[in-house]
Structures are given as C-alpha cells and as structure tokens.
C-alpha positions in Angstrom: 83.1 112.9 53.6 85.8 114.1 51.2 87.0 117.3 53.0 88.1 116.4 56.5 89.7 118.4 59.2 92.0 116.4 61.5 92.8 118.3 64.7 96.0 117.9 66.6 97.5 116.1 63.4 101.1 117.1 64.2 100.9 115.2 67.5 101.7 111.6 68.2 98.5 109.8 67.3 97.3 112.5 65.0 100.2 112.3 62.7 99.7 108.5 62.2 96.0 109.2 61.4 96.8 112.1 59.0 99.4 109.9 57.3 97.0 107.1 56.8 94.2 109.1 55.5 96.5 111.1 53.1 98.0 107.9 51.6 95.0 105.8 51.6 92.4 108.3 50.3 94.0 110.3 47.6 90.5 111.7 46.7 90.1 113.2 50.0 91.2 116.7 51.2 93.0 116.4 54.5 93.3 119.6 56.6 95.6 119.2 59.6 94.7 121.8 62.1 97.4 122.0 64.8 98.5 124.7 67.3 102.0 123.3 67.3 102.3 123.4 71.1 105.3 121.4 72.6 103.6 118.2 71.6 103.1 119.1 67.9 106.0 118.5 65.5 105.6 118.8 61.7 108.8 116.7 61.3 106.5 113.9 62.2 104.8 114.5 58.7 107.7 115.2 56.4 107.0 112.2 54.2 103.6 113.6 53.2 103.9 117.3 53.5 104.1 117.9 49.8 101.1 115.6 48.8 98.5 117.5 46.9 95.5 116.3 49.1 97.2 117.7 52.1 96.8 121.0 53.8 98.5 122.3 57.1 96.9 125.0 59.1 98.5 126.4 62.2 95.7 127.3 64.6 94.1 127.0 67.8 90.9 124.8 68.2 89.5 127.5 70.7 89.7 130.2 67.9 85.9 130.2 66.9 86.3 132.5 64.0 89.3 130.6 62.6 87.3 127.3 62.8 84.2 128.9 61.2 86.3 130.1 58.3 88.0 126.7 57.8 84.6 124.9 57.9 83.5 127.3 55.0 86.6 127.6 52.9 87.3 123.8 52.7 83.4 122.8 52.5 84.3 120.4 55.5 82.2 117.3 55.7 84.0 115.6 58.5 86.0 116.5 61.7 88.4 113.8 63.4 89.1 115.6 66.6 92.3 114.4 68.4 93.7 117.9 69.5 94.0 117.8 73.3 96.4 118.2 76.4 97.0 114.8 77.4 99.7 114.5 79.9 98.5 113.8 83.5 101.3 115.1 85.3 100.9 118.6 83.6 97.2 118.5 84.3 97.8 118.3 88.0 100.2 121.3 87.8 98.0 123.3 85.4 94.2 122.2 85.3 93.0 125.6 83.6 95.0 124.8 80.5 93.4 121.4 80.2 89.9 122.8 80.7 90.4 125.4 78.2 91.9 123.1 75.3 90.0 119.9 76.0 86.6 121.3 76.9 86.3 124.8 75.4 88.3 123.6 72.3 85.9 120.8 71.7 82.9 123.1 72.3 84.3 125.5 69.7 84.7 122.8 67.1 81.1 121.5 67.7 79.5 125.0 67.6 81.4 126.0 64.3 80.5 122.6 62.7 76.9 123.0 63.9 76.4 126.3 62.4 78.1 125.5 59.0 76.4 122.2 58.6 73.0 123.6 59.6 73.4 126.3 56.7 73.8 123.7 54.1 70.7 122.5 52.1 71.5 118.9 53.0 72.1 119.8 56.9 73.8 117.0 58.5 73.5 114.5 55.7 76.9 112.8 55.0 78.6 114.8 57.8 80.3 113.4 60.8 82.1 114.7 63.9 84.3 112.0 65.4 85.9 112.6 68.9 88.7 110.7 70.3 88.8 110.3 73.9 90.6 108.1 76.5 89.9 105.2 78.7 90.8 107.3 81.7 87.4 108.9 81.9 86.2 105.7 83.3 88.2 106.0 86.4 90.1 102.9 87.6 89.6 99.2 88.0 90.5 96.9 90.7 93.8 95.2 90.7 92.7 91.7 92.0 95.7 89.8 90.8 98.8 91.9 91.3 101.3 89.1 90.2 99.6 88.8 86.8 101.0 86.1 84.5 104.2 84.7 85.1 107.2 86.7 83.9 105.4 88.7 81.1 108.5 90.0 79.8 110.1 86.6 79.1 107.0 84.6 77.9 105.2 84.7 74.6 101.8 84.9 76.3 98.9 85.6 74.0 97.2 89.2 74.0 94.2 87.7 75.6 96.1 86.1 78.4 97.9 89.5 79.1 94.4 91.1 79.1 93.0 88.8 81.6 96.1 88.8 83.9 95.2 91.4 86.4 91.5 91.4 87.1 88.1 90.2 85.8 86.4 93.6 85.2 87.0 95.8 82.3 85.9 99.1 80.8 82.8 98.7 78.7 81.3 101.4 76.4 78.5 101.5 79.2 80.8 101.9 82.1 80.1 104.8 84.4 82.4 108.0 84.0 84.5 108.4 87.3 87.5 110.6 86.2 90.1 111.0 88.8 92.6 113.4 87.3 92.2 117.0 85.9 93.1 115.6 82.5 90.5 112.8 82.5 87.8 115.1 84.0 88.5 117.7 81.1 88.2 114.8 78.5 84.9 113.5 80.3 83.5 117.0 80.0 84.4 117.2 76.3 82.7 113.7 75.8 79.5 114.9 77.4 79.4 118.0 75.1 79.9 115.8 72.0 77.1 113.6 73.1 75.0 116.6 73.9 75.3 118.1 70.5 73.9 114.9 69.0 71.0 114.6 71.6 70.0 118.4 71.3 70.9 119.3 67.7 70.9 115.9 65.9 74.5 116.4 64.9 76.1 113.1 63.7 78.8 112.3 66.3 80.9 109.4 67.4 83.0 108.9 70.4 85.9 106.5 71.0 87.8 105.7 74.2 91.2 104.3 73.7 93.9 102.7 76.0 97.5 103.8 76.2 99.1 104.1 72.8 102.9 103.6 71.9 105.0 103.6 68.8 107.0 106.1 66.7 106.8 109.9 67.0 105.7 109.9 70.6 106.6 112.9 72.6 109.4 111.7 75.1 107.5 112.8 78.3 105.5 109.5 77.9 106.8 106.3 79.6 108.2 104.3 76.6 110.0 106.8 74.6 111.2 108.6 77.8 112.9 105.3 79.1 114.0 104.4 75.7 116.1 107.6 75.5 117.2 107.4 79.1 118.5 104.0 78.7 120.5 104.9 75.8 122.1 107.8 77.7 122.4 105.8 81.0 120.0 108.1 82.9 117.8 107.1 85.9 114.4 105.5 84.9 111.9 107.1 87.4 109.2 104.5 88.4 106.2 105.8 90.4 105.4 103.9 93.7 106.3 100.3 93.1 105.5 100.3 89.5 102.5 98.0 89.9 99.9 100.2 88.1 98.6 98.2 85.0 97.8 99.9 81.7 96.5 98.3 78.5 98.8 99.0 75.7 98.1 99.5 71.9 100.4 100.1 68.9 99.6 103.6 67.5 99.0 102.4 64.0 96.3 99.9 65.2 94.5 102.9 66.7 94.9 104.9 63.5 93.3 101.9 61.6 90.5 101.7 64.1 89.9 105.4 63.8 89.6 104.8 59.9 87.1 102.0 60.3 85.0 103.7 62.8 85.0 107.1 60.9 83.7 105.4 57.8 81.6 102.5 59.3 80.8 103.4 62.8 77.2 103.9 64.1 76.2 107.7 64.6 75.7 108.4 68.2 77.5 105.3 69.3 80.7 104.8 71.5 83.4 102.4 70.8 86.2 101.2 73.0 89.6 100.7 71.5 92.0 98.6 73.3 95.0 96.1 72.8 93.9 93.2 75.1 97.4 93.7 76.3 97.6 94.6 80.1 101.1 95.1 81.6 102.4 96.4 84.9 104.6 99.5 84.5 107.6 97.7 86.0 107.3 94.9 83.6 107.0 97.3 80.7 110.1 99.0 82.0 112.0 95.6 82.0 110.7 94.8 78.6 112.1 98.2 77.4 115.5 97.8 79.2 116.0 94.3 77.8 115.2 95.3 74.1 117.3 98.4 74.3 120.4 96.7 75.6 120.1 93.9 73.1 119.8 96.3 70.3 122.7 98.4 71.6 124.8 95.3 72.1 124.8 95.6 75.8 125.0 92.8 78.1 121.5 91.6 79.3 120.7 93.4 82.6 123.5 96.0 82.0 121.1 98.8 82.6 118.7 97.4 85.2 120.4 99.6 87.8 118.8 102.7 86.2 115.4 101.8 87.7 114.7 104.5 90.4 111.7 104.2 92.6 110.0 107.8 93.2 107.0 108.9 95.0 103.8 108.1 93.5 101.7 110.5 91.6 98.7 112.0 93.2 95.3 110.3 92.3 97.3 107.6 90.5 94.7 105.1 89.0 95.7 101.5 89.6 94.5 99.7 86.5 92.8 100.4 83.2 91.7 97.6 80.8 89.6 98.0 77.7 87.1 95.5 76.4 87.0 96.3 72.6 85.0 93.3 71.6 82.1 95.5 70.5 84.4 97.0 67.9 85.8 93.8 66.8 82.3 92.3 66.6 80.5 95.1 64.8 83.3 96.6 62.5 85.7 93.8 62.3 88.9 95.7 63.7 91.4 93.8 65.9 95.0 94.6 66.9 97.5 93.5 64.3 100.6 93.3 66.5 101.5 91.1 69.5 103.1 93.4 72.1 106.5 91.9 71.7 106.5 92.6 68.1 105.3 96.1 68.5 107.8 97.1 71.4 110.7 95.7 69.1 109.4 98.0 66.2 109.0 100.9 68.6 112.6 100.7 70.3 114.3 100.1 67.0 112.4 103.3 65.5 113.7 105.6 68.3 117.1 104.1 68.2 117.3 104.6 64.4 115.8 108.0 64.7 118.0 109.6 67.3 118.2 113.0 65.4 114.3 113.3 65.8 114.6 112.5 69.4 117.4 115.0 69.9 115.6 117.7 68.2 112.5 117.1 70.4 114.3 116.9 73.7 116.5 120.0 72.8 113.3 122.0 71.7 115.0 122.8 68.3 112.0 121.3 66.6 109.9 124.1 68.3 111.9 126.7 67.2 112.2 125.8 63.5 108.5 125.5 62.8 107.4 128.3 65.0 109.8 130.5 63.0 108.4 129.1 59.8 104.8 129.9 60.7 105.4 133.2 62.5 107.3 134.9 59.5 
C-alpha cells in the first residue's frame, strides 16, 4: 500500500496523520484530500508541504467523479478516511450537512474505491479502506461514581486509575450502537456502510472508534484550545450544566501512531477501539487548563478561576464515555505514550507559543489565504 489518500488531512487529527506518514514512509505517496472547510487549515502542514512524497488536492469527498479520477491517476492502494463534520453543537443546528458529509461522503469514497479496485487484475489484494470513527456512536455510559478520584487535577494518578474512576462499564468493540446526537448518528451510518461494503463486496475494510483527542492544531471550537485562548484573553469559560460530564482523553499524536499501526497490521473487517485510559470530568479538565495556563503565563494560581461560567446544558448531552482499548494493546502492541499531565502541559505550551496560528484561526484569516490560493 504505497499510494494512499488521507481524507481530511488538513484538519486536526488528519494533519498529524499526514505528517507522520509523509515523514516516516518516504517511499509512500501521500495524497491529502481536503475540502478546506472552516476546520481545514493548510498552515497545519507547512513543515511538510514541499516534501516530494506529498500531494495536496482541494476537493470534496462527496464529489464522485473527483474521487474516481484520483483513484486512477494515483493508482491508490489505500484510503485513510478522517474527513468528517465533527462538532456536536453544529450537528444539532444543521443535521443535513452532517448526514451529507459523513454518510454520503463515506459512501462516495467506498463506491469509487470499489469500482477502481475491482477493475484491477489483483482486485482487492494489497488494498485497504480504513475508516476513522468515534466513541460517540456507542451512546453513553452510566456515571456511577460522580466524585471520581480525589482531586484529579492535583494528583499524579495513573492513567488506569483515571480510567476506572467514574464507573465500571466501558465501550468495547462489541458494544451496541446507540447514537444520541445528529453527529454520532451520521458517524454510525457511515460505519455501517463501511462494514456493509466488506460483507457485500469483500472490500478490505477496518473501522476504529476513538475517544476525545487533544493536542496542537485543534480548531478552537473544541474545549481545550477554546479555553486556553479564553484564559489568555480573560474571556468567560462556558461550562455546560455542572461540568460533570466525563470524557476519555487521548493525545492526538498517540492516535496518529495507533492509526499507523492499525493501517499496516490491523485485521481486515475488524474493529479497534482507541482510548487513553484517561477519564476526566469536564470541570476538572477546565481546572487543569486554568492552572497550567496561569502558571505558564506567570499569573498567580487561581487568578482565572472566576472565568468559569456555567451555562444551560446541551441537548442530548451524553454523561460519560470511556474506551476499553485493551484489544488494540493486546493484538497490535499499541498503548498511549503520554500521561495526561504531560500531554496537557505540551498542549498548553504549544498554543501559547503559537499565538499567531491561533489568531489567524480565530479571525478567519487562514481561510481567506488558502481559499484565495486554490480558487485562483
């Protein structure tokens, strides 16, 4: 699998995957296909944009003729499919866009890949369609211990202790799908199409379901970069409900490493859960971020605690997600490389050190620059 399309490669997770593959596999040809919506930013990839094994294509995964042409022109062996609308709040306001991109876009890629690969003498041999999904398709878990561990933002608890802090049930690869938001419903639909193409046509597919990612280059509508930026500018930190919703957090570069391992060594037609063994209540995450930003900016501890502002909870807000990724550890040897304390320190430092990137994203200037470049 030497010629690989990575969809959504200008986005948050996608840019980390593209960078990893371009740098680690100079013998591969990596085609980054991205529509450059608000969440796609080619500034995320400036360090590799001139590499000889990297090609960027501005395009929509729903454009069937474009995908068919790319498959032929680049003799594509593998697709790593990350492109998706992913913000739950946006999905509540505009479910049509999420169904179009996440379901029909995935179906477009599948059908184009099927047509091209079935036209080859070797058919599906040596080919792979890898679909990246989310833990949100599984619905929600019970929050049986809302207190969790003692003061998680001041102790050095292990990842496993964090992971077992809030309940005893976890999402397994066999957990029943019960999506609760238009976003998770659209991702569930796309997952079903991927599996159906294996079962019907024999396409070599793999699906992974991952927990919340954090790290550099994340669009600042998401909790951690939004709050880092708001603390820096002393703006309110809006917390849904009482901030008791629990999420499992994974550093984005660890997710990229997992994708690399699974793409190359994962079992065809299988599913792998990817998680950080790292559950945190939203309010505790926010306190960690405040404490870290204040320290790095030289502000007194607690100086920005007053920015926390409780707001009306989101519709259909799932209480708890927690991934059991022991199958991935056991079968393919992957595990998270960073403790959360180390990961959040690296993340906060990155956003504070790259304020120009943040300013360009929050102002929208990044969009105008690259849209003009590709519309000329």
